[in-house]
N, C-alpha and C positions, 0 to 999 in steps of 0.2 A: 541412249536418249541426253544430250548437252545439256549440261547445266551450266547456269551464269553464274560466274562469282561469288553475288551476293545471296543468291539462291542457296548456294553449297555453304557459304558463313552461315545464312541464316538454318542451314538444314542442322548444321556439324551444332550449334550454342543449343537448338532446341533437343536436341538426342542427344546430348549430356547431361541436359537439365531433369530428361529421366532416364539416366543411368545405358542411353543405349547410343554406342557409338560409331555403329555398321551395320549395314544391310548385304543380304547375298540380291546384288542388281541383275545378275545375270546367270541362264544355264545354257549348259548345250550336251550331250551324247553322240555317242558312236557307236555301230554297231557293227561286225564283217557281216556280208553280204549270202554269206553260206547259211540257211535256216537247216537243222536237224530236228525231225521228231524225236519222243522219246523212245520208240522202236528203233529208228534207224540208229540212234546211239548205242544202244544195247547189239543192234547186230555186227555195227561194223566192230565194235568194242571186242567182238568173239564170245559174245551169252549167249546160252542154249536153255539154262537150267528156269522154270518155268517159277520157282521160288524168287533165284535174282530178279526175274522179270517183276514181279511185284514191288521191289524197291522202287524200279524206274516208274512204273505204274503208276505208286502212290506218292511221288516225291513233287505232288502237285504242279507240275510242269507238261507243258502241252510241245511246246518246243523252244529253242535257244539256239544260239549263232555262234557260230565255230569261225577262228583263224586258220587251225589247223586240222585238216581231214579225219575224222578220228579211223578210219582204216589205213591211214599211213605210219599209225603210231606203233606198229609193230617191225616198221623197215628202218624208221627218220634213227640218224644219231643224234648225240650230244647236241654236237656243233649246228647239225640242221635244224634242232629243236630250239637252241640256242638266237639264230638266223631267225625263226620263225616269231620267235617273242619278240625280236627289237624290232623287223621289220611292221608287224603288227599292231604293239603300243604307241612306234612313231605316226607311224598312219590313222589309225585308230583316236590316239590324243590328241594330233592335233587335229583331225575333223573337228572333234569336240571342242577343243578352244574356239576353230574359225566359229563356229556358231554361237560362241558364249562370247565371241569378240564383237559382234556386230554393232560399230560406232564408238567402239572406245578403244583408245590407242596408246595413251599414258601411261601405259601397268609398271608397275613399280617395283612388283615381287611375280615370282614362277614357284610355285611349289607344287612337285611333282611326287604321287605317293602309286605303289604298285607295289604287289605280294609278290607277282609269279615270276619275276626279273631272276632269272636263274645263272647270271656272274657279275661281276664288278662290271659296269660302264666306265671308262674314264676317256674322256669327259663323258658326263651323266645325263640321263636323258632332259633335264628339265634344261642344260644347253644346248642337248641337240633340238626340243622342240623350239626353243627360244629362236634358235637359226633358224628352222624351218617356216616359223609365226613372221619371221622378220618383227621381231618384238624390242622395245629399246637397249641401247647397248650397256644403261647405267642399271637395270634394275638388278633386284638380288635374285638370287638362285637357290634353292632347298631340295635335296633327295630324302625321301622319307622311303625305305626299303624295308619290308617284312614285316609291316603292321597287323598284316590278314585283312579282314573286312572290315575290320573297322576303322582302315587305315585315312576314309576320307572326314573322317572330322576331326584327328589332330591337326590333319594337313589345313582345313578352314582357320584352327584356331590358330596356325602360323600365319593363315592369308591376313587374320581378324590381326594379329599384334603387328604385322608390318603395315597395313595400311592405318592404323592408331598412331603406327608412331610416323611416319612418313607422308600421310594425306595422299597418295597415290593407291588406283585402286589394285588389289592383289589378287593375281592369276591360283585356282586351285587346279591342278589337272590331276584322275587318276585313270590308269592302265591298265587291263588284266588280259592275258591269255592264258588262262585259264586250261584251253586243249590241249596245251603244249605239258601239261601239267597229269592230263589223263593217263593212266596207267593199267595197261590189261594186263589181267592179271589173275591166279586163281578163284573162282567164286566162292572157296572160303573165307576168302579175305573180305570180309565184312565193310570192314573200314574203307577200304581204297570202292568197293562197288557204292557204295553210299558217296564218295566225292564225285566219282563217274558220272552218277545219277543226277547229280544236280547244277555242278558248276558250268559255268557258260561265259565267253569273251566280249570285253566292252570296254567302255572310256566315257567318263563326264566329268563337265569342267563347270566352274562355277566361280564369280568374280565377287570379290567382296571391296563394298566401295558405298557410295552415296548419293542416292535418288531423289525425286517427289514422286515416286511411285510408290502408292501406297499397295499395290500386287507386290513387289519385291516385299518381303519381310526383313524387319530388322532383328539382327541377333541380340538376343535376349542377354543369355549367358551359357556357361559352357561347365562342365562336370564330368570326372572319369573317375575309371578306377580299375586296380591292377590286385589281381592275388595271384606271387609266384608261385602258391601250392600246386595251379595248375595251368605252369610255365609250359610242361610239356604234353597237353592232351590237345591241343591245336597249333596247325601249321605244318610245316615241311621239312624233310630227311632227306637228304642226299643216298640213294639204294644202287648198287651195282645190276647190272642188266646184261644181257649178252649184246648190248649195242652202243654198252657205255654208262655211263652215271647217267640218273636222272631224279629228278623231285618229286616226291613223293609225299601225297597229302599225310597230316596225321591228325586223326578226327576221332578223339576217345568214345567210347559211348555213352559218356556220361555229360556229353557236353549240353544238350538238351537240358537236361536236369539244372548243370550250373547256369547256366546262361537268363535263368529268368531270376535268380537270385543276383546275380551281378549286376542287371537291368535294376533292380528294385534300389538299389544303395544309391546309382548313377541317380532313379526319377527322387527319391528321397530329398537331394542336394537343388536337384530343380526346381522343386516346389515351391519354391520360399518366395516366390515373388507376388509385391504388394496387391496385385488385381488378381491375382489364381489363387485361388482358395484350395483345391486339390484335384485329383485326375479329371474328375468328370469336366473341366475346365478347360481339358484338350480338346480342340476343334480337328486335329490333324496328326494322326500319328505316322512319322516316314522312319519304320524300323525297318533295319536290313535283315532279308528273308534266309536267314542262313538254311533254312529248313521247314518243312511243314510243322515237325515237332517241335523245334525252337519258337516261331511264332504260337504255337497251341499252347507251351506253357508261358510263355510272355503274356500272352491273352489272361492266361487261368490266374496267375499268379499277382499281377496287377491290376484284376479284373478290369481289362479292356471289355467294353461291349465288342460283337463281334464286326458290328456296324462298321466301328470306325479302323477295325484291321483288312479293309479293302483295298488302301495300295500297295501295301506289299504283297498282297495276294495275286494281284492283280498282274502286277510286275514280275514274280516269281514264277506264273504261270505262264505269261510270255515271252519273258525272256531268260528265264532260272537264274541263278546264283554267280551274277559277275561280278563277285568279291568285293573290293572297296568302290568300284564304280557304279553298284546296284542302285545306292541311295539318290544320285543325280536322277534317273528315271522316276524313283518314286519321288521326289521332291517337285518334279514336274507337273505330275499328277495336283498335289496339293496345292502348287502356286496358282495352277489354272482354277483352281475350284474352292478358293479361299475368300470368304467375306472379310471387311472392314471389321478391324478387333478381335479376328479368330485369332488362336494359339496355336504351335506346331510343336512338336517335338521330335527330333532327329535321335534315333538311336542305332549306334553302330557297335557289333561284338566280333571279337576277333583275337586272334593269336594272343597267347599270353597267361591267363586267359585276361583282356582288356576291354573293358566296355567305356563307349562314351556316348555322351549325351549333349545336345544342342537345342536349349528352348528358343524359339521361335516367333516373332508376333507382329502379326499383317494389320499396322497402324500408320497413320501419317503423323502421329506424333512422336 
């Protein structure tokens, strides 16, 4: 939507008077064409034990989209998996960004976030996306690699800072090719089996700026928490295989128990807005669906009504865990169902162990 300069000045002045300085003015998402059910993924990865099937069956996922065919993972080399990531992240990232950028041209920065990038890219993906999208030559570039599933929130914070500093809309793109890190392995490897059962591929983009559309929420505040004692509980590590080195998920069994404790610390910092008394005032929870147990434990620990967990469960069921790209799809659901005056909470959890929160407000003021 085109905003006339007088309106933009009014929005900036009115926003600052309320401590609000930027909005999420557009969202875009993209997924691969290939859809696999849980049964198809289970069989393609070579599993046969009924006990292992229960892990897939109880993952809260009906289907997911993948860039790399799971049945090919036993034969693909390290170089081929790298090529698959590069092609998939660039293609899906550009598609999500194009949907997000419709009608917006003067972008001042691009922040790219990803966890599944297996090698150094130089020039980095943000420059490659910029070239593919024909973005302005004078904009800033930032690449945030290795943040895990929480990577979208710090990228949004970076874009927020860029917009406040320059006044030009700031683009965020998250792209993940988790299928390139599926790891056929002995069924006794529970850590790996759970990862194979939940992760999917996709991309999401958002634009930070200002407009006069109440359906685009103000960014009210940010909060984060990092605890180094859990540094090795969640992430990726390189392992040797018959076909070369591969990225393998690190997923400690205690992650579902740690997640709500970390989430509580972030939420307590955010629930301090003058018009927001407590958690009951949050209308839309945009929680990264790290898995069924993670969602259940956060719900119980923070005393969130199950009726408000629907966005995360819906996306997990239909698309799986797309790592940093997942909250973009959840955010679309919230955007389409929000009402004036509603509050929203983005909560992401990922490698480190790190947790980020963003408080949103759907309001014209």
